[in-house]
N, C-alpha and C positions, 0 to 999 in steps of 0.2 A: 504494500500500500504506500509506504514511504517512497519507494523507488518510483512508483507511478506518479506520485505528486511531484517529485523532483524532475522527472522527465517532462511532465506537463509544463512545469515552470520554465524549463529550458526551451521547450518548443514555443511557448508563448513569448518568451523573452528574446529568442533568436531573431525574429523579424524586427523587433524594436532595436536591437543592437546593430543589426545590419543596416537599417535605414537611418538611424540617428547618427549623424556625423559628429555632433558636439553635444555633450551633456553637461549639466551643472546641478548643484544642490544648494539649497538655502536652509539655514537653521532659523526658522521663524521665531523660536523662543529667544535665541541670542539677539536677533534683530530687534525684537520688541524691548528687550532689556537694555540695549545700548542706545536706543533712540533718544535724542535730546528733547523731543516733543513730549516725552513721557513725564518729565519733571514739570513742564509747563501745565500739562493736563492735571497732574496731581495738585499743583497750587490752585488751579482754577476750581477744581472740585472741593478743595479745602475751603476756599472762599465762598463757594456756593452753599456748602453744607455746614459751615463753621458755626453759625448761630444755633442750628439744631443740635449739633454735637455738643456744644456748650450747655444747652438745655438738658440733654440727656445726662451729661456729667454732673450737672447741678442736682438732678433728681437722684442720681446714684449717691452723691455725697449726703444729701438730705436723708435718704433712706438709711444709709450706714450710720449716720449720727443718731437717728431715731432708734435704731436697733441697739446701739451701744447704750443710749440713755435708758432704754427699756430694761436691758440686762443689769445695768448699774443700779437703777432706782426701783426695779421691779418689786423688791421686798418691802419697800416703803409705800408703794402705791395701793390705793383702794381698788376693789374689783371694778368699779366704774371707770377709774383712770386706766387700769390695765386694758379693759375692753376698748376704751377710746383709743389708746395707743396702738392696739392690734389693728383696729379698723383703719386708723390713719396709715399704718405701715402697709396694710393690704391694698389700700387705695393708691398709695405711692408706688407700690410694686407693680400694680396693674397698669398704671399710667406709664411707668418706666418701660415695661415690656411692650406696650403698644407703640410708644414713640420710638423706642430702640429698634423694634422690628421694622417699622415704617421707614426709619432712617436708613437702615441696612439695605432694604429693598430699593430705595431710591438711589442710594450711592451705587449699588451693584448695577442698576439699570443705566445710570449715567456713564459709569465706567465702560459698560458694554457698548453704549452708543459711541463714546469717544474712541474705543478700541476699533470699532467697525470703520470709523472715519479714517483712522490710521491704516487699517488693513487695506482699504481701497487704494491709498497712496502707495503702500508697500507693494501691492500687486502691480500697480502701474509702473513703479520704478523697476521691478523685476522684469516686466515686459519690455521696458525701454532698454535695459541692459542686455536682455536676450537678443533683441533686434540689433542693437549696436554691435555686439560681439558675435552675431550670427550663431546663437545657441539654439539648437533644435528642440531640446527638452530640458525643462527645469523641474526638479523634484524637491520635495521637502526632505530634509535630512533624516527625519524620523521614519520615513517610508523606505529608506535605503539601508541595507545591511552594512555596506562598506562603500566609501567614496574617498578618492585621493583628495588631500587638502587643496590641491591645485584647482579642482573644479568647484570648490566652495566659493560662492559669490556673496556670501552674507556680509562680509566687510565692505564690499562695493555697494551693496544696497544701503547699509548704514551711512556710508560716506555720502552717497547721493541724496539721501533723505536729510542729512545734516546740512548740506549745502542748500537744499530747498526750503529749509526752515522758514 
């Protein structure tokens, strides 16, 4: 069975290798990590969500201080005071969870939007480099078992995107 699979892969890959005169690979992960635009996007997202993050941190601090006060003064409190403190902590915790989850979802959504914008630019740069250098086939490095470092165009992609800033 393994032999059949290997033979099938060789038969499928043989026409590709015969027709493709020039191949290249791109490490998309490395490209995204090295992009100068990444830092600018991070700052923009911090600015966009900074107020909400501060509010969530304030709620966390408030809840923590209330819990500490309840532990510290619990023995001296009446049952009514204990019940009131527990209700207040539960309300704070519910508010914190709601706002925290909404913030995480919004940040994740915006990050995905920004990443998709960059992906379009990265793909265009890869296409431009492939046309300029007459590369017939560009593969993601994760899809390749082995590639010589000479055919990796990741640094060229990062360089071109840095210039396009």
